[in-house]
C-alpha positions as CSV (number, residue, x, y, z in Angstrom):
1,M,121.6,95.7,112.3
2,L,121.8,97.9,115.4
3,T,124.8,99.7,116.3
4,A,125.6,101.8,119.4
5,G,128.1,104.5,120.1
6,I,129.2,105.5,123.6
7,D,131.1,108.8,124.4
8,L,132.2,107.6,127.7
9,A,133.2,109.9,130.6
10,A,134.0,109.3,134.2
11,E,130.6,110.4,135.3
12,D,127.1,110.0,134.0
13,A,126.6,113.6,133.2
14,N,129.0,113.9,130.3
15,T,128.3,110.4,129.0
16,A,126.3,110.1,125.7
17,M,124.9,107.1,124.1
18,A,123.5,106.7,120.6
19,R,121.8,103.8,118.9
20,I,121.3,103.5,115.1
21,R,119.2,101.0,113.3
22,W,120.4,100.0,109.8
23,T,118.0,98.8,107.1
24,A,118.4,98.0,103.4
25,T,117.4,101.5,102.5
26,G,119.2,103.6,105.2
27,A,119.6,104.3,108.8
28,V,117.7,105.9,111.7
29,L,119.1,107.3,114.9
30,E,116.6,105.6,117.3
31,E,118.0,106.8,120.6
32,L,120.4,109.5,121.9
33,T,121.0,110.0,125.6
34,I,123.2,112.5,127.4
35,G,123.7,111.5,131.0
36,A,123.8,107.7,130.4
37,G,124.3,105.5,133.5
38,D,125.9,102.2,133.8
39,G,122.6,100.4,133.5
40,Q,121.8,102.0,130.1
41,L,125.3,101.4,128.8
42,L,125.2,97.6,129.8
43,R,121.8,97.3,128.1
44,A,123.1,98.8,125.0
45,A,126.1,96.5,124.9
46,S,123.9,93.5,125.5
47,T,121.2,94.1,122.9
48,T,123.2,95.7,120.1
49,D,125.2,94.1,117.2
50,K,128.2,96.3,117.6
51,V,129.1,98.9,120.1
52,G,131.7,101.5,119.6
53,I,133.2,103.0,122.8
54,D,135.1,106.2,122.8
55,C,137.5,105.1,125.5
56,P,140.7,103.1,125.8
57,L,139.9,99.5,126.6
58,G,143.2,98.8,128.3
59,W,146.6,100.2,129.4
60,P,150.0,99.9,127.7
61,E,151.6,96.7,128.7
62,P,155.0,98.3,129.5
63,F,153.1,100.8,131.9
64,V,151.4,97.8,133.7
65,E,154.6,96.0,134.1
66,F,156.2,99.2,135.4
67,V,153.5,99.8,137.9
68,I,153.5,96.1,139.1
69,A,157.4,96.2,139.5
70,H,157.2,99.6,141.3
71,H,154.5,98.4,143.7
72,R,156.5,95.2,144.5
73,G,159.7,97.2,145.0
74,D,161.7,95.4,142.4
75,L,161.8,98.0,139.6
76,V,165.0,97.9,137.6
77,A,166.4,101.4,136.7
78,P,166.2,101.9,132.9
79,T,169.5,102.1,131.1
80,D,168.5,102.3,127.4
81,L,166.0,105.1,127.8
82,V,165.9,108.1,129.9
83,G,163.6,111.2,130.4
84,R,160.9,111.9,127.9
85,D,161.6,109.0,125.6
86,W,161.5,106.5,128.4
87,R,158.2,108.0,129.8
88,R,156.6,108.0,126.4
89,S,157.6,104.3,126.0
90,L,155.4,103.7,129.0
91,A,152.6,106.0,128.2
92,W,151.5,105.0,124.8
93,R,149.8,101.8,123.5
94,R,150.6,100.1,120.2
95,T,147.3,101.2,118.8
96,D,147.9,104.8,119.8
97,A,151.1,104.8,117.8
98,V,149.2,103.3,114.7
99,A,146.5,105.8,115.1
100,H,149.1,108.7,115.2
101,E,150.8,107.4,112.1
102,V,147.5,107.0,110.1
103,T,145.8,110.2,111.2
104,G,148.6,112.6,112.3
105,R,146.7,113.0,115.6
106,P,147.9,111.4,118.8
107,P,145.3,110.0,121.1
108,L,145.4,111.0,124.7
109,S,147.5,108.7,126.8
110,V,145.4,106.5,129.2
111,A,148.4,106.1,131.4
112,A,149.3,109.7,131.8
113,D,146.1,111.8,131.3
114,R,142.7,112.3,132.9
115,I,141.1,109.8,130.6
116,A,142.4,107.2,133.0
117,H,139.3,108.0,135.2
118,M,137.0,107.0,132.4
119,A,139.1,104.0,131.5
120,M,138.7,102.8,135.0
121,R,134.9,103.0,134.7
122,C,135.1,101.3,131.2
123,A,137.1,98.5,132.7
124,A,134.3,97.9,135.3
125,L,131.7,97.9,132.6
126,L,133.7,95.3,130.6
127,A,134.0,93.1,133.7
128,R,130.3,93.4,134.3
129,L,129.7,92.2,130.7
130,A,132.1,89.3,131.1
131,A,130.5,88.3,134.4
132,D,127.1,88.2,132.5
133,G,128.6,85.8,130.1
134,Q,129.2,88.1,127.2
135,P,132.6,87.6,125.4
136,V,134.8,90.7,125.6
137,D,137.5,91.0,123.0
138,R,139.5,94.1,123.6
139,S,140.9,93.9,119.9
140,G,137.5,94.5,118.5
141,G,136.6,91.1,117.4
142,G,133.4,90.9,119.5
143,T,130.5,93.2,120.2
144,I,132.7,95.8,121.7
145,V,135.1,97.9,119.6
146,E,137.3,100.9,120.7
147,V,136.7,104.0,118.6
148,Y,138.2,107.4,118.3
149,P,135.6,109.9,117.0
150,A,138.0,112.6,116.0
151,A,140.1,110.1,113.9
152,S,137.0,108.8,112.3
153,L,135.9,112.2,111.4
154,K,139.2,113.0,109.8
155,K,139.3,109.7,107.9
156,W,135.9,110.6,106.5
157,G,137.0,114.1,105.5
158,L,134.9,116.0,108.0
159,P,135.9,118.7,110.6
160,Y,137.6,116.9,113.6
161,R,139.1,119.5,115.8
162,G,138.0,122.6,117.5
163,Y,134.3,121.6,118.0
164,K,134.4,120.8,121.8
165,G,133.0,123.1,124.4
166,R,130.3,125.7,124.4
167,Q,132.7,128.3,123.1
168,N,133.1,126.3,119.9
169,R,129.3,125.9,119.1
170,S,129.7,127.5,115.5
171,V,132.4,124.9,114.7
172,L,130.1,122.2,116.1
173,N,127.3,123.4,113.9
174,D,129.6,123.3,110.8
175,L,130.5,119.8,111.6
176,M,126.8,119.0,111.8
177,D,126.1,120.7,108.4
178,R,128.9,118.7,106.8
179,L,127.8,115.4,108.5
180,V,124.2,115.9,107.5
181,D,125.2,116.6,103.9
182,A,127.5,113.5,103.8
183,T,124.8,111.2,105.2
184,P,121.4,111.8,103.4
185,W,120.6,108.2,104.2
186,L,120.8,108.9,108.0
187,Q,117.6,110.1,109.7
188,L,118.5,112.2,112.8
189,G,115.0,113.2,113.5
190,D,114.4,115.2,116.6
191,F,118.0,114.3,117.8
192,E,119.6,116.6,115.4
193,G,119.1,119.6,117.8
194,M,120.9,117.7,120.6
195,C,123.8,117.1,118.3
196,R,124.1,120.7,117.5
197,S,124.2,121.6,121.1
198,S,126.5,118.9,122.5
199,D,129.7,117.6,121.4
200,H,129.2,114.5,123.5
201,A,126.1,113.7,121.6
202,V,128.0,114.2,118.2
203,D,130.8,111.9,119.4
204,A,128.3,109.2,120.4
205,V,126.7,109.3,116.9
206,V,130.2,109.2,115.3
207,A,131.1,106.3,117.5
208,A,127.9,104.3,116.5
209,L,128.7,105.1,112.7
210,T,132.2,103.7,113.3
211,A,130.8,100.7,115.0
212,R,129.0,100.1,111.7
213,A,132.2,100.4,109.8
214,A,133.8,97.7,112.1
215,A,130.8,95.5,111.8
216,I,130.9,95.4,108.0
217,G,134.7,95.1,107.6
218,Q,135.4,98.7,106.9
219,A,137.6,99.5,109.8
220,S,141.2,98.6,110.7
221,R,141.9,95.5,112.5
222,P,145.2,94.5,114.3
223,G,147.6,92.3,112.2
224,P,149.2,89.3,113.5
225,A,152.2,91.1,115.0
226,D,149.9,93.4,116.9
227,L,147.1,91.0,117.9
228,A,148.6,90.0,121.2
229,A,149.1,93.6,122.4
230,A,145.5,94.6,121.1
231,A,144.0,91.7,123.1
232,T,145.2,93.4,126.4
233,E,145.7,97.0,125.5
234,G,142.8,97.5,123.1
235,W,142.7,98.4,119.5
236,I,141.3,101.7,117.8
237,A,139.0,100.9,114.9
238,L,139.8,103.4,112.1
239,P,137.4,103.7,109.1
240,T,139.1,102.3,106.0
241,A,136.2,103.2,103.5
242,P,134.2,106.5,102.7
243,L,131.4,107.4,105.0
244,S,128.8,106.8,102.2
245,S,129.8,103.1,102.0
246,L,128.2,102.5,105.4
247,N,124.8,102.6,103.7
248,T,124.4,99.3,101.9
249,S,121.8,100.7,99.6
250,S,124.2,103.3,98.2
251,T,127.0,100.7,97.8
252,R,124.8,98.5,95.6
253,R,124.2,101.2,93.0
């Protein structure tokens, strides 16, 4: 099995992509790129069994309806919600609320934060894949699955906050120490240095690990009540089993 992880940014410079090959005895980080362009990302999505993308795959349905109504000039003034509560009802997806409940960490809002820029890029990439004949299932049932590296790290009992940016390099290295200890079956090779110097690289690797969890049934999926929303808004795959269980050789012992 081959999984990929994409830490998507609006521009190539901060976009990282990792590819991990899984065998009966372990896993090898075969590729790690910082500054990945659309061509590299599309190739990864087309030649990999499962791809975890750290980016919302859609917008909240109430927000989309709100924008359309406002654009047409037929927006009905709300009467049941006002102020902050009303804005929050537009800004958060169903999967954001579930992730917040499970991890205690609210994702950024794709409707009301700067991540909307990378979500636009992601939407264009998904459209390219669909145009090329590859089925795109925003709920995570196909090749593409939405991931949230910080939430995955927390679920796996690893440091999950405070490791972003050059000023937090010591925290990033502590995270890497813990990750290496927890995954003796994962060969990082020469790419370990990149992970210790770039949080984008780490997030791409964690995204690829989460993609593995989703591929083998060890990540959350939307239930029947949430499936319709997940199909348009996207759905964050959260690990449901220990990190060690990603390695098939260790689970057979």
